C-alpha positions as CSV (number, residue, x, y, z in Angstrom):
1,X,45.3,21.3,-20.2
2,X,42.1,20.2,-18.3
3,X,41.3,16.5,-18.7
4,X,37.7,15.5,-18.9
5,X,37.1,11.8,-18.3
6,X,34.0,9.6,-18.6
7,X,34.0,7.2,-15.7
8,X,34.8,6.9,-12.1
9,X,37.0,4.2,-10.6
10,X,36.5,3.7,-6.9
11,X,38.6,1.4,-4.8
12,X,37.1,0.3,-1.5
13,X,39.1,-2.2,0.7
14,X,39.7,-5.2,-1.6
15,X,36.7,-4.6,-3.9
16,X,36.9,-2.5,-7.0
17,X,33.7,-0.7,-8.1
18,X,33.0,1.1,-11.4
19,X,30.4,3.8,-11.5
20,X,28.9,5.3,-14.6
21,X,28.1,8.9,-14.9
22,X,24.6,8.0,-13.9
23,X,25.7,6.6,-10.6
24,X,25.2,2.9,-11.3
25,X,27.7,0.5,-9.7
26,X,29.0,-2.9,-10.6
27,X,31.1,-5.2,-8.4
28,X,34.4,-6.4,-9.8
29,X,36.3,-9.5,-8.6
30,X,38.8,-8.7,-5.9
31,X,41.5,-9.9,-8.2
32,X,41.5,-7.0,-10.6
33,X,43.2,-8.9,-13.4
34,X,40.2,-11.2,-13.8
35,X,37.1,-9.9,-15.5
36,X,38.0,-6.2,-15.3
37,X,38.1,-5.9,-19.1
38,X,34.4,-6.8,-19.3
39,X,33.6,-3.5,-17.5
40,X,35.4,-1.3,-20.0
41,X,32.3,0.0,-21.8
42,X,33.3,3.5,-22.6
43,X,33.3,4.0,-26.4
44,X,34.8,6.8,-28.4
45,X,34.2,7.9,-32.0
46,X,37.2,8.6,-34.2
47,X,38.1,12.3,-34.6
48,X,38.9,13.4,-38.2
49,X,42.5,14.7,-38.5
50,X,42.9,18.4,-39.3
51,X,46.0,19.3,-41.3
52,X,45.6,23.0,-41.0
53,X,48.5,24.7,-39.2
54,X,47.2,26.9,-36.4
55,X,50.7,28.1,-35.5
56,X,51.0,29.7,-39.0
57,X,47.9,31.7,-38.2
58,X,49.2,33.0,-34.8
59,X,51.3,36.0,-35.8
60,X,50.9,38.4,-32.9
61,X,52.4,38.2,-29.4
62,X,50.7,40.0,-26.5
63,X,52.0,40.1,-22.9
64,X,49.2,39.3,-20.5
65,X,50.9,39.7,-17.1
66,X,53.9,39.2,-14.9
67,X,53.8,36.0,-12.9
68,X,56.0,37.3,-10.1
69,X,54.3,36.9,-6.7
70,X,53.5,40.4,-5.3
71,X,54.2,39.3,-1.7
72,X,57.3,37.1,-1.6
73,X,58.7,37.6,-5.1
74,X,58.4,33.9,-6.3
75,X,58.9,33.5,-10.0
76,X,59.6,30.9,-12.7
77,X,56.1,29.9,-14.0
78,X,55.9,26.2,-14.6
79,X,52.2,25.6,-15.1
80,X,49.2,27.3,-16.6
81,X,45.5,26.7,-16.4
82,X,42.5,28.8,-17.2
83,X,39.0,28.8,-15.6
84,X,35.9,28.5,-17.7
85,X,33.6,29.8,-14.9
86,X,33.7,32.1,-11.8
87,X,34.1,30.6,-8.3
88,X,35.5,32.1,-5.2
89,X,38.7,34.0,-5.9
90,X,38.9,32.8,-9.5
91,X,36.8,34.5,-12.1
92,X,35.8,33.2,-15.5
93,X,38.8,33.5,-17.9
94,X,41.4,33.9,-15.1
95,X,44.6,31.9,-15.3
96,X,46.3,30.2,-12.4
97,X,50.1,29.8,-12.5
98,X,52.6,27.8,-10.3
99,X,55.8,29.6,-9.4
100,X,58.8,27.1,-9.3
101,X,61.5,29.5,-8.2
102,X,61.9,31.8,-5.2
103,X,62.7,35.5,-5.5
104,X,66.4,34.7,-5.7
105,X,66.0,32.4,-8.7
106,X,66.5,29.1,-6.7
107,X,64.7,26.4,-8.8
108,X,62.4,24.2,-6.8
109,X,62.0,26.8,-4.0
110,X,58.9,28.5,-5.3
111,X,55.8,28.1,-3.0
112,X,53.1,30.2,-4.6
113,X,50.1,30.0,-7.0
114,X,49.0,33.2,-8.7
115,X,45.6,34.2,-10.1
116,X,45.9,36.3,-13.3
117,X,43.1,38.0,-15.2
118,X,43.1,37.3,-19.0
119,X,43.7,40.8,-20.2
120,X,46.9,42.6,-21.3
121,X,48.5,44.6,-18.5
122,X,47.0,42.4,-15.7
123,X,48.7,41.9,-12.4
124,X,49.1,38.7,-10.4
125,X,47.4,38.1,-7.1
126,X,48.6,35.5,-4.6
127,X,46.1,32.6,-4.5
128,X,48.0,30.3,-2.2
129,X,51.4,30.2,-0.5
130,X,52.8,27.2,1.4
131,X,55.7,24.9,1.9
132,X,53.4,22.0,1.0
133,X,53.7,23.0,-2.6
134,X,57.4,23.8,-2.6
135,X,58.7,23.5,-6.1
136,X,55.2,24.1,-7.4
137,X,54.9,22.6,-10.9
138,X,51.3,21.9,-11.5
139,X,47.9,23.5,-10.7
140,X,44.5,22.6,-12.1
141,X,41.0,24.0,-11.5
142,X,38.3,21.5,-10.6
143,X,34.6,21.7,-11.5
144,X,33.7,23.2,-8.1
145,X,36.3,25.9,-8.4
146,X,38.7,24.3,-6.1
147,X,42.3,23.8,-7.1
148,X,44.7,20.9,-7.1
149,X,48.4,21.6,-7.1
150,X,51.7,19.6,-6.9
151,X,55.1,20.3,-5.4
152,X,58.1,18.6,-6.9
153,X,60.2,19.3,-3.8
154,X,57.5,19.0,-1.1
155,X,56.5,15.6,-2.7
156,X,52.8,16.5,-2.1
157,X,49.6,17.3,-3.9
158,X,47.2,19.6,-2.2
159,X,43.5,20.3,-2.6
160,X,42.6,24.0,-2.1
161,X,39.3,25.7,-1.8
162,X,38.2,28.2,-4.4
163,X,39.4,30.9,-2.1
164,X,42.9,29.4,-1.7
165,X,42.5,27.7,1.7
166,X,44.0,24.2,2.2
167,X,41.5,21.4,2.3
168,X,43.7,18.3,2.1
169,X,47.3,17.3,1.4
170,X,48.2,14.1,-0.4
171,X,51.5,12.5,0.4
172,X,53.4,9.5,-1.0
173,X,53.7,10.9,-4.5
174,X,57.5,10.7,-4.6
175,X,58.4,13.6,-6.9
176,X,55.2,14.8,-8.7
177,X,55.8,16.4,-12.1
178,X,52.6,18.5,-12.5
179,X,49.0,17.4,-12.6
180,X,45.9,17.6,-14.9
181,X,42.3,17.7,-13.8
182,X,39.5,15.5,-15.1
183,X,36.0,17.0,-14.6
184,X,32.8,15.2,-15.4
185,X,32.3,14.5,-19.1
186,X,29.8,16.3,-21.4
187,X,26.2,15.2,-20.5
188,X,27.1,14.0,-17.0
189,X,25.8,15.7,-14.0
190,X,25.2,15.2,-10.3
191,X,27.1,14.2,-7.2
192,X,28.3,10.9,-8.5
193,X,29.7,12.0,-11.8
194,X,33.4,11.0,-12.2
195,X,36.5,13.1,-12.2
196,X,40.2,12.3,-11.8
197,X,43.6,14.0,-11.1
198,X,46.4,12.5,-13.3
199,X,49.9,13.1,-11.9
200,X,53.3,12.4,-13.5
201,X,56.1,11.2,-11.2
202,X,59.8,11.8,-11.5
203,X,61.0,8.9,-9.3
204,X,59.0,6.1,-10.8
205,X,58.4,7.3,-14.3
206,X,54.8,6.7,-13.8
207,X,51.4,8.2,-14.3
208,X,49.1,8.1,-11.2
209,X,45.4,8.9,-11.0
210,X,43.4,9.9,-8.0
211,X,39.7,8.9,-8.2
212,X,37.4,11.6,-7.0
213,X,33.7,12.4,-7.0
214,X,30.7,10.9,-5.2
215,X,32.2,7.5,-5.1
216,X,35.9,8.6,-5.1
217,X,38.2,7.2,-2.4
218,X,40.9,9.8,-2.8
219,X,43.3,6.9,-3.3
220,X,46.2,7.3,-5.7
221,X,46.7,4.5,-8.2
222,X,49.7,4.0,-10.4
223,X,48.2,3.2,-13.8
224,X,51.1,3.7,-16.2
225,X,54.8,3.0,-15.6
226,X,58.1,2.8,-17.4
227,X,58.6,6.4,-18.7
228,X,62.3,7.5,-18.7
229,X,63.2,10.1,-16.1
230,X,66.2,12.3,-15.2
231,X,66.4,10.6,-11.8
232,X,65.1,11.4,-8.3
233,X,68.1,13.6,-7.6
234,X,66.9,16.2,-10.1
235,X,64.9,18.9,-8.4
236,X,65.4,22.0,-10.6
237,X,64.5,22.8,-14.2
238,X,66.4,19.8,-15.3
239,X,63.9,17.5,-13.7
240,X,62.3,15.5,-16.5
241,X,60.0,12.6,-16.9
242,X,56.3,12.0,-17.8
243,X,54.9,15.5,-18.2
244,X,52.9,17.6,-20.6
245,X,49.6,15.8,-19.7
246,X,46.7,16.8,-22.0
247,X,43.4,14.9,-22.5
248,X,41.1,14.8,-25.5
249,X,37.6,14.0,-24.2
250,X,36.2,13.4,-27.7
251,X,38.4,10.3,-28.2
252,X,39.4,9.4,-24.6
253,X,43.1,9.8,-25.2
254,X,45.7,11.0,-22.7
255,X,48.8,12.6,-24.2
256,X,52.2,12.5,-22.4
257,X,55.6,13.9,-23.2
258,X,58.8,12.2,-22.0
259,X,61.9,14.5,-22.4
260,X,64.6,11.9,-21.6
261,X,63.4,9.6,-24.4
262,X,62.4,12.6,-26.6
263,X,58.9,11.2,-27.3
264,X,55.3,12.2,-27.4
265,X,52.9,9.3,-26.7
266,X,49.2,8.7,-26.2
267,X,47.4,6.5,-23.7
268,X,44.3,5.2,-25.4
269,X,40.9,4.9,-23.5
270,X,42.5,6.5,-20.5
271,X,39.2,6.8,-18.6
272,X,39.0,3.0,-18.7
273,X,42.3,2.5,-16.7
274,X,41.2,0.2,-13.9
275,X,44.2,-1.5,-12.3
276,X,47.8,-0.9,-11.3
277,X,50.3,-0.8,-14.1
278,X,47.9,-1.4,-16.9
279,X,50.3,0.1,-19.3
280,X,54.1,-0.3,-19.2
281,X,56.3,1.8,-21.4
282,X,59.2,-0.3,-22.7
283,X,62.8,0.9,-22.6
284,X,63.3,3.6,-25.3
285,X,59.8,4.8,-24.9
286,X,58.5,3.7,-28.3
287,X,56.7,0.4,-27.5
288,X,54.3,-0.6,-24.8
289,X,53.1,-3.7,-22.9
290,X,49.5,-3.5,-22.0
291,X,47.4,-5.7,-19.7
292,X,44.2,-5.1,-21.8
293,X,45.6,-4.1,-25.2
294,X,42.2,-4.0,-26.8
295,X,41.1,-1.4,-24.3
296,X,43.9,0.7,-22.7
297,X,47.3,0.9,-24.2
298,X,50.1,3.2,-25.3
299,X,51.0,4.4,-28.8
300,X,54.0,6.4,-30.0
301,X,53.0,9.6,-31.8
302,X,56.5,11.1,-32.4
303,X,60.1,10.5,-31.5
304,X,63.1,12.6,-32.4
305,X,63.3,15.8,-34.4
306,X,61.8,18.4,-34.3
307,X,61.1,17.3,-30.7
308,X,64.0,18.2,-28.4
309,X,63.2,17.2,-24.8
310,X,59.4,17.9,-25.1
311,X,58.2,19.4,-21.8
312,X,54.6,20.7,-22.2
313,X,51.6,20.3,-24.4
314,X,48.4,22.1,-25.3
315,X,45.4,20.4,-27.0
316,X,44.1,22.5,-29.8
317,X,40.3,22.7,-30.5
318,X,40.9,20.8,-33.7
319,X,42.4,17.8,-31.9
320,X,46.0,18.6,-32.8
321,X,48.8,19.4,-30.2
322,X,51.3,22.1,-29.6
323,X,54.4,20.8,-27.8
324,X,57.1,23.0,-26.1
325,X,60.7,21.8,-26.3
326,X,62.9,22.1,-23.2
327,X,66.1,21.9,-25.2
328,X,67.6,23.3,-28.4
329,X,65.9,26.7,-28.3
330,X,62.4,27.8,-27.3
331,X,60.6,26.1,-30.1
332,X,56.9,25.1,-30.3
333,X,56.0,22.1,-32.4
334,X,52.5,21.7,-33.9
335,X,51.7,18.0,-34.5
336,X,48.7,15.8,-35.4
337,X,47.8,12.8,-33.3
338,X,49.2,10.6,-36.2
339,X,52.6,12.3,-35.8
340,X,52.5,14.7,-38.8
341,X,54.5,17.9,-38.0
342,X,52.5,20.9,-39.3
343,X,54.8,23.7,-38.2
344,X,57.4,25.0,-35.7
345,X,57.7,28.4,-34.1
346,X,60.4,30.0,-32.0
347,X,58.8,32.2,-29.3
348,X,61.8,33.2,-27.3
349,X,65.2,33.8,-29.0
350,X,67.2,33.5,-25.8
351,X,69.5,30.5,-25.4
352,X,68.0,29.9,-21.9
353,X,65.1,27.4,-22.1
354,X,61.9,29.3,-21.0
355,X,58.7,27.6,-22.1
356,X,57.3,25.1,-19.5
357,X,53.5,25.6,-19.8
358,X,51.0,26.0,-22.5
359,X,47.2,26.5,-22.8
360,X,44.9,26.8,-25.9
361,X,41.4,28.1,-26.3
362,X,39.0,28.6,-29.2
363,X,36.3,26.9,-31.2
364,X,37.9,26.5,-34.6
365,X,41.2,27.0,-36.4
366,X,40.6,30.6,-37.2
367,X,39.9,31.8,-33.6
368,X,42.3,29.6,-31.7
369,X,44.5,31.4,-29.3
370,X,47.6,30.0,-27.6
371,X,49.0,31.0,-24.2
372,X,52.4,30.2,-22.8
373,X,54.5,31.1,-19.8
374,X,58.1,32.4,-20.2
375,X,60.5,32.0,-17.3
376,X,63.0,34.4,-18.9
377,X,60.6,37.3,-18.6
378,X,58.4,35.7,-15.9
379,X,55.2,36.5,-17.9
380,X,52.2,34.9,-19.4
381,X,52.2,35.5,-23.2
382,X,49.4,35.2,-25.8
383,X,49.8,34.1,-29.4
384,X,46.9,35.3,-31.4
385,X,45.9,35.7,-35.1
């Protein structure tokens, strides 16, 4: 899910700067724990909760396309994102998909990103192939049409042009578990508008962000820590930790799944995260220690059944979430931000876990459509009314 954010955090040498969407800057003391809270001015209105079940309305399944790379046979789709505009090799409505496996089914050996038109019977086209995204598990489309992607095995994040050419590789991410992009917020414009990349990490159980934009430094900052993980030795489909990143721009909330603790949590006022380890998830994943609890903090949405190793999320237009379980059957769970379960739906009856990526579009409950990838069939599927 794309993640719009509303402020840029720029770190330059020992001085922290905060830039609004209008490009104004304010100096912060070099000790970020002193006075930083005073700059957290982003305010969000509450969003009314909708108790309508969208899953109950989605009764038809349509296959959009295979995800198997036409050149090297990579498969195992582990991420899904859709473009809202045309740029370079990606047209409006196209999906991009990360392949996590090679043609022989070796998990973590996939090195390709596909572009797939949003129409039944489509065919994938190779957008990028490279060892720098080995174990490709996350790809997101930026506002300029460029793409950011992560490799669990390569331990890198790459920035690609809108035509699939490498611009920059970011190292030092340990074991990145997918990423989510944060374009400028509604109403913002211009060179200095903010955007972020949020990245989950398998080794540290952390969420990192990379500040980008006019004042961005391309520096990666660990802003949340303490999520449970399956351990750094996990490199295949069993690799688990903070994943399922989705962002609600209307209320400034970042949603994260944590399969080892079987939880779905929210990070409030995520655009206002300023310093290292502002939020620490306590053992068990249900409570949080926060440096600025009145501004940025964590909150448990749901733990336990019907969640079973939650892996992916999609933010619905009404503000609710669809969560894909990675254990106990290929079940989707529809849940409100307050933790009320509205419905569940099995979308693949195989005993092999298959659903690792979700995407939702629409303007209201009646026209919402949900997309998901299935690694058993190596396809992108659509659930529609």
